[in-house]
C-alpha positions as CSV (number, residue, x, y, z in Angstrom):
1,M,102.6,102.5,-51.9
2,A,103.6,103.2,-48.4
3,S,106.6,104.5,-47.6
4,V,109.6,101.8,-46.2
5,E,110.9,103.4,-42.6
6,S,114.7,102.7,-42.9
7,N,114.3,101.3,-38.8
8,D,112.5,98.3,-40.4
9,L,115.0,97.5,-43.0
10,F,117.7,94.4,-42.5
11,P,120.8,95.3,-45.3
12,V,121.6,92.3,-47.5
13,R,125.2,91.4,-47.7
14,T,126.4,88.3,-49.9
15,I,129.0,86.4,-48.7
16,D,131.3,83.7,-49.7
17,F,130.7,80.8,-47.3
18,L,132.5,77.4,-48.4
19,G,132.4,78.4,-52.0
20,R,128.8,79.4,-52.2
21,D,127.5,82.7,-52.1
22,V,125.1,83.1,-49.4
23,P,123.3,86.4,-49.1
24,T,122.9,87.4,-45.0
25,L,121.0,90.2,-42.9
26,G,123.2,93.1,-41.6
27,Q,122.1,94.5,-38.4
28,N,119.5,97.9,-38.3
29,E,118.2,99.3,-35.3
30,F,117.1,96.6,-33.9
31,G,120.8,95.5,-33.2
32,P,122.5,91.9,-32.4
33,C,118.8,90.7,-32.3
34,A,117.7,87.1,-32.0
35,L,115.7,87.7,-34.8
36,L,119.3,88.3,-37.1
37,G,120.7,85.0,-35.7
38,V,118.4,82.6,-36.5
39,V,117.7,84.1,-40.0
40,N,121.2,83.7,-41.0
41,A,121.9,80.7,-39.4
42,L,119.1,79.2,-42.0
43,L,120.6,81.1,-44.5
44,L,124.2,79.9,-44.0
45,R,123.0,76.2,-43.8
46,G,121.1,77.0,-47.0
47,T,117.3,75.8,-45.4
48,L,116.3,79.1,-46.5
49,K,117.0,81.4,-49.2
50,I,116.8,85.3,-50.6
51,S,117.9,87.1,-53.5
52,S,121.9,88.5,-53.4
53,D,119.6,91.3,-55.5
54,H,118.0,92.4,-52.2
55,G,119.4,95.8,-51.2
56,A,117.5,95.2,-47.9
57,L,114.6,93.2,-46.8
58,T,111.9,94.8,-44.3
59,L,110.7,93.4,-41.2
60,Q,107.8,92.2,-42.7
61,D,109.4,90.7,-45.0
62,V,112.1,88.7,-42.9
63,L,109.0,87.4,-40.6
64,A,106.7,86.1,-43.7
65,R,109.8,84.3,-44.7
66,L,111.1,82.9,-41.5
67,A,107.4,81.7,-40.7
68,D,106.7,79.7,-44.6
69,R,109.8,78.0,-43.0
70,L,108.4,77.0,-40.0
71,L,105.2,75.7,-41.8
72,E,107.4,73.8,-44.5
73,S,110.2,72.5,-41.9
74,N,107.4,71.2,-39.0
75,Q,104.8,69.4,-41.6
76,A,102.4,67.3,-39.8
77,D,99.4,66.0,-38.3
78,N,100.3,66.2,-34.9
79,P,97.4,68.6,-33.1
80,D,99.8,69.0,-30.5
81,L,102.5,70.2,-32.9
82,R,100.1,72.9,-35.1
83,A,99.1,74.2,-31.9
84,A,102.7,74.5,-31.1
85,L,103.7,76.1,-34.9
86,D,100.9,78.8,-34.4
87,G,102.2,79.8,-31.4
88,A,105.5,80.5,-33.1
89,V,104.3,82.0,-35.7
90,T,102.4,84.3,-33.4
91,R,105.2,84.8,-31.6
92,L,107.9,85.6,-34.1
93,P,107.7,89.7,-33.6
94,T,110.0,88.7,-30.5
95,L,113.0,87.7,-32.0
96,A,113.2,91.7,-33.1
97,E,111.5,92.9,-30.1
98,G,113.3,90.9,-27.3
99,L,113.1,87.6,-26.4
100,D,112.9,86.5,-22.5
101,V,115.8,84.4,-21.8
102,N,117.2,83.0,-18.8
103,V,120.7,81.3,-19.0
104,K,120.7,78.2,-16.2
105,F,124.4,78.1,-15.1
106,N,124.9,74.5,-15.5
107,G,124.3,74.7,-19.5
108,G,121.1,75.6,-20.9
109,F,118.3,77.8,-20.7
110,E,115.1,77.6,-18.7
111,F,112.3,76.7,-21.3
112,T,109.4,79.3,-22.5
113,S,107.4,79.3,-25.6
114,D,110.1,81.9,-27.5
115,L,112.9,79.5,-27.2
116,A,110.4,77.4,-28.6
117,I,111.2,78.4,-32.3
118,F,114.5,77.7,-31.9
119,D,113.8,73.9,-31.8
120,L,111.1,74.3,-34.4
121,L,113.8,75.4,-36.9
122,D,116.3,73.2,-35.7
123,V,118.7,76.1,-34.9
124,R,120.9,75.0,-31.8
125,L,121.1,77.9,-29.1
126,V,124.1,78.2,-26.8
127,H,125.6,80.3,-24.5
128,G,129.1,80.5,-22.9
129,W,128.4,81.7,-19.1
130,R,129.8,78.7,-17.0
131,V,131.9,78.0,-14.0
132,D,135.2,76.1,-14.4
133,G,134.3,73.4,-11.6
134,E,137.2,71.9,-11.4
135,N,139.0,74.9,-10.4
136,D,136.3,76.3,-8.9
137,A,134.2,73.6,-6.9
138,A,132.3,75.9,-4.0
139,T,131.3,78.2,-6.8
140,A,129.6,75.5,-9.1
141,E,127.9,74.2,-6.0
142,A,126.3,77.4,-4.9
143,L,125.4,78.3,-8.5
144,G,124.0,74.0,-8.8
145,S,121.4,73.9,-11.4
146,R,120.1,77.0,-11.1
147,S,119.0,80.3,-13.1
148,Y,120.2,83.4,-13.4
149,N,117.2,84.9,-12.3
150,E,117.1,82.6,-9.5
151,C,120.8,83.8,-9.0
152,I,120.1,87.1,-9.1
153,Q,117.1,87.1,-6.5
154,E,119.6,85.8,-4.1
155,V,122.3,88.5,-4.7
156,V,119.4,91.3,-4.0
157,Q,118.7,89.6,-0.5
158,L,122.4,89.5,0.3
159,R,122.6,92.8,-0.5
160,S,119.5,94.0,2.1
161,N,121.1,91.8,4.4
162,E,118.3,89.3,4.7
163,L,120.8,86.1,4.6
164,E,122.9,84.6,7.1
165,G,124.9,81.3,7.7
166,A,125.3,79.2,5.2
167,A,123.0,81.1,2.6
168,K,125.1,84.2,3.1
169,H,128.4,82.4,2.1
170,R,126.5,81.1,-1.1
171,A,125.1,84.3,-1.8
172,E,127.9,86.1,-1.6
173,L,129.8,83.1,-3.7
174,V,126.9,83.7,-6.7
175,S,127.5,87.5,-6.4
176,T,131.5,87.4,-6.9
177,F,131.1,85.2,-10.0
178,L,128.4,87.2,-11.3
179,E,130.3,90.0,-10.8
180,R,134.2,89.1,-12.4
181,T,131.6,87.3,-15.6
182,Q,130.1,90.5,-16.7
183,T,131.0,89.4,-20.3
184,Q,128.8,86.6,-20.0
185,L,131.2,84.4,-21.2
186,T,134.2,82.1,-19.6
187,Y,136.8,80.1,-21.0
188,A,134.8,77.1,-19.2
189,G,131.5,78.4,-21.1
190,L,133.8,78.3,-24.1
191,A,135.0,74.8,-24.3
192,E,131.3,74.0,-23.4
193,I,130.3,75.5,-27.0
194,H,133.2,73.1,-28.6
195,A,131.9,70.5,-27.1
196,T,128.1,70.9,-27.8
197,L,128.4,72.4,-31.2
198,R,129.7,69.5,-34.4
199,E,132.3,70.6,-36.6
200,N,130.5,72.6,-39.1
201,E,127.8,73.3,-37.0
202,V,125.7,76.6,-37.7
203,G,124.1,77.8,-34.7
204,V,123.4,80.7,-32.6
205,L,125.8,82.5,-28.9
206,Y,123.5,84.5,-26.5
207,R,125.5,86.9,-24.8
208,N,124.6,89.8,-23.1
209,L,121.4,90.3,-24.9
210,H,123.2,89.7,-27.8
211,F,122.5,87.0,-30.2
212,A,125.2,85.9,-32.7
213,T,125.2,83.6,-35.5
214,V,128.1,81.4,-34.7
215,F,129.9,78.5,-36.4
216,K,132.2,76.1,-35.9
217,R,134.8,75.3,-38.5
218,E,138.2,73.3,-38.1
219,G,137.8,73.3,-34.2
220,V,137.9,77.2,-34.3
221,L,134.9,79.0,-33.1
222,Y,134.1,82.1,-35.4
223,A,130.8,84.4,-35.6
224,L,129.5,86.5,-38.4
225,V,130.2,90.3,-38.7
226,T,126.5,91.9,-39.0
227,D,127.6,95.1,-37.8
228,I,126.3,98.3,-40.3
229,G,130.2,99.6,-39.9
230,Y,131.4,96.5,-41.5
231,R,128.8,96.3,-44.3
232,Q,131.2,98.4,-47.0
233,Q,134.4,95.8,-45.5
234,R,134.1,92.8,-47.8
235,N,137.2,91.0,-46.5
236,V,135.5,91.2,-42.7
237,V,133.7,88.3,-42.6
238,W,133.8,86.1,-39.1
239,E,135.2,87.3,-35.5
240,R,137.6,84.8,-34.2
241,L,135.6,83.6,-30.5
242,D,139.1,82.7,-28.6
243,D,138.7,85.4,-25.9
244,I,136.2,86.2,-23.3
245,E,137.4,89.8,-22.7
246,G,136.8,90.8,-26.8
247,D,140.3,91.3,-27.7
248,T,139.7,88.6,-30.8
249,D,140.7,89.0,-34.4
250,F,138.3,89.6,-37.6
251,C,138.6,86.9,-40.5
252,D,137.6,86.9,-44.1
253,A,135.7,84.4,-46.1
254,S,138.5,82.0,-45.6
255,F,138.8,82.2,-42.1
256,K,141.9,83.8,-42.4
257,P,143.3,87.3,-40.4
258,A,141.7,89.9,-42.0
259,A,141.4,93.8,-41.2
260,P,139.3,96.6,-42.5
261,T,140.0,98.0,-45.9
262,S,138.1,101.0,-45.2
263,S,140.0,104.6,-44.8
264,E,137.8,105.3,-42.2
265,D,140.3,105.3,-38.6
266,P,138.9,102.6,-35.6
267,D,137.7,106.1,-33.7
268,H,135.5,106.7,-36.4
269,L,133.8,103.2,-36.3
270,L,133.4,103.3,-32.8
271,A,131.5,106.6,-32.8
272,L,129.2,105.2,-35.8
273,Q,128.4,102.0,-33.3
274,L,127.7,104.3,-30.6
275,A,125.7,106.8,-32.5
276,R,123.4,103.7,-33.6
277,D,123.3,102.0,-30.3
278,D,122.0,105.2,-28.9
279,E,119.7,105.7,-32.3
280,A,118.4,102.3,-31.5
281,A,117.2,102.9,-28.1
282,R,115.1,106.0,-29.2
283,E,113.3,104.2,-31.9
284,R,112.8,101.1,-30.0
285,A,110.4,103.6,-27.7
286,A,108.7,105.1,-29.8
287,A,108.1,102.9,-32.7
288,P,106.2,99.8,-31.4
289,L,107.2,96.6,-33.4
290,P,104.5,95.5,-35.9
291,T,101.6,92.9,-34.4
292,A,101.2,89.2,-35.0
293,A,98.3,90.1,-37.4
294,A,100.4,92.6,-39.4
295,T,102.4,89.4,-39.9
296,E,100.3,86.9,-41.3
297,V,101.8,84.4,-44.0
298,T,100.9,81.5,-45.9
299,P,102.7,78.6,-46.7
300,A,105.0,78.0,-49.4
301,G,103.5,77.0,-52.7
302,A,99.9,79.3,-51.8
303,P,98.7,81.0,-55.0
304,A,100.8,84.8,-55.8
305,D,98.0,86.7,-54.9
306,S,97.7,85.6,-51.4
307,Q,101.3,86.2,-51.2
308,A,101.1,89.8,-52.8
309,A,98.5,90.6,-50.0
310,L,101.8,90.9,-47.9
311,A,102.2,94.7,-49.9
312,L,105.7,94.4,-49.4
313,P,107.9,97.5,-51.2
314,R,110.0,97.5,-54.2
315,A,113.5,97.0,-54.1
316,D,114.4,100.2,-55.4
317,D,112.1,101.7,-52.3
318,A,114.2,99.3,-49.9
319,D,117.3,101.1,-51.6
320,A,116.5,104.3,-50.8
321,A,115.9,104.0,-47.2
322,L,118.4,101.9,-46.7
323,A,120.5,104.4,-48.0
324,R,119.1,107.1,-45.7
325,Q,119.8,104.9,-42.8
326,L,123.6,104.4,-43.6
327,Q,123.7,108.2,-44.0
328,R,122.0,109.2,-40.9
329,A,124.3,106.7,-39.1
330,E,127.0,108.2,-40.6
331,D,126.4,111.7,-40.0
332,E,125.9,111.3,-36.5
333,A,128.9,109.4,-35.9
334,D,130.8,112.1,-37.2
335,A,128.9,114.7,-34.9
336,A,129.7,112.4,-31.7
337,L,133.4,111.9,-32.4
338,A,133.6,116.2,-33.0
339,R,131.6,116.2,-29.6
340,Q,134.7,113.7,-28.1
341,L,137.3,115.5,-29.7
342,Q,136.1,119.2,-28.8
343,A,135.6,117.6,-25.2
344,E,139.4,116.7,-25.2
345,E,140.3,119.5,-26.1
346,D,138.1,121.9,-23.8
347,A,139.9,119.9,-20.5
348,A,143.3,120.0,-21.9
349,A,142.8,123.8,-22.1
350,R,141.6,124.0,-18.6
351,S,144.4,122.1,-17.3
352,R,147.3,124.0,-19.1
353,P,148.7,126.8,-16.4
354,P,147.8,130.1,-16.5
355,P,150.5,132.2,-18.4
356,P,152.7,134.2,-15.8
357,P,151.6,137.9,-15.2
358,A,153.2,140.7,-17.6
359,A,156.0,142.6,-16.2
C-alpha cells in the first residue's frame, strides 16, 4: 500500500455542536482553504458525515465524500444541471489549491465556475469587505458595484500617473479605502454579514485568501477554530467575530469565553503558526495537488468494490502520518522561537555600552 504523505492529511477533531458530537476537519499545510470551510459547514449541518474514529482523512477521501454529496443533493435529468455537476466535480480540487475569488464591494462575488460549487452544495459564501455608505458616501460612490480586480486596475493607473481630473479623484478614494481596510473586514461588512446570514445558519466567510466556517448564534457571529495549534485545546472551539482588527475572544462549545488549557505559552503557539505557514508555502510549491482523474468517485449506493477502487489508506497509516506532521510542525516552531530569542539577545548585547577601560 502506498504511504500517506502528511501534507495530504486533514486531522479530525470532534466537537459538541448544539448537543451533537460532530467530527470536524482541522488545517493542514493547505491552511484555511475553501475545501476546509465547505466541508466543515456540511459536517455541522449534518448533510455530510464522517466517523469520529478517524484520526485524519486524506485529501483524496475528502474530495470523494464531497463529490458524493454533490451528486446526492443534485439528482435531476436536466442536462444543464448534469453539465454543471460534471464541471463542479472536476473543479473540486481547486477548493484546496486556491479559488479564483473576486469580491464585489456592493456585496457578493463575481461569478465563476469555481463558486458554482458553493451554490450546488447550498452553502452561502459571504465577505465583509464593505464601505460604510452612510458615513462615507463619496467612497461608496467611487467603488460602486465594481469588483476588487476592477478597482485595483484603477489604482495601478493612478500610481502610474495615467489619470487626471474626476477619474484621478475617484481612484484616490478607492486607493485610500483599500489601504485602510487591509484586513478585508469592516464594521459595515460585519453588519452586512449579520443581515445576510439567518439565525443558526452555517456559512463560509472569505477574507484575505482565507475561508472560515462561520455560524450565527443568538445574533453573534462565530468562526470555527481549525488551527492545528488548538487541536488539543478541547475548550477552544469558536472565535467570536466582533472586531475587525483581530482582537477577538475564543469560545467553548457553549459559545462562552474560553482560554487555552495547554501549558504552551502564546509565543510558542505563534511560532507554531509561523512555522506551519512557511512549510505550507514550500509544500504547495513543491507538490502539486492530485488531478481530477485521481479523485474520481462514484455516487452513494454504488457497489462496495467501486468505492474500494479509491484505495484509501488505513486509519492507523493516517494517524501515524498525522503524528509525524504534528511533531515536525512543533519541532520547527521550537527552532523558530529559539532563533527569535537568540536574535533578541544578540541585539540587546550590541546595544549595551562597552565596559570602561582598565585603570
